[in-house]
C-alpha positions in Angstrom: -2.2 -5.5 -5.2 1.0 -4.7 -3.3 -0.7 -2.0 -1.2 -3.7 -4.2 -0.6 -1.5 -7.0 0.8 0.5 -4.4 2.8 -2.7 -3.1 4.3 -3.8 -6.6 5.3 -0.4 -7.2 6.8 -0.5 -4.0 8.8 -4.0 -4.8 10.0 -3.0 -8.2 11.2 0.2 -7.0 12.8 -1.8 -4.3 14.6 -4.3 -6.8 15.9 -1.4 -9.0 17.2 0.3 -6.0 18.7 -2.9 -5.0 20.6 -3.5 -8.6 21.8 0.0 -8.9 23.1 -0.2 -5.6 24.9 -3.4 -6.8 26.5 -1.8 -9.9 27.9 1.4 -8.1 29.2 -0.3 -5.2 31.1 2.8 -2.9 30.7 3.3 0.4 32.5 2.1 3.6 30.8 5.6 4.8 29.6 6.2 1.4 28.0 2.8 1.7 26.2 3.9 5.0 24.7 7.3 3.8 23.6 5.9 0.6 22.2 3.3 2.5 20.2 6.1 4.8 18.8 8.2 1.8 17.8 5.3 0.1 16.2 4.3 3.2 14.2 7.8 3.8 13.1 8.3 0.2 12.0 5.0 0.2 10.1 5.9 3.5 8.4 9.1 2.0 7.1 7.3 -1.1 6.0 4.6 0.9 4.2 7.2 3.2 2.6 9.0 0.1 1.2 5.8 -1.4 0.0 4.8 1.8 -1.7 8.2 2.1 -3.4 8.0 -1.5 -4.5 4.4 -1.2 -5.8 5.2 2.0 -7.6 
């Protein structure tokens, strides 16, 4: 159940991230850095959820 809720949370946050990026029209180097920050933060979130669920 924890991982299902975490997956839903990641999906919603990714949708919001992409929508916000569509409105902002950032430069290409900002896109790459924001993707990296998003992936790192989601990895930490999922690792915590996996540890809690386990």
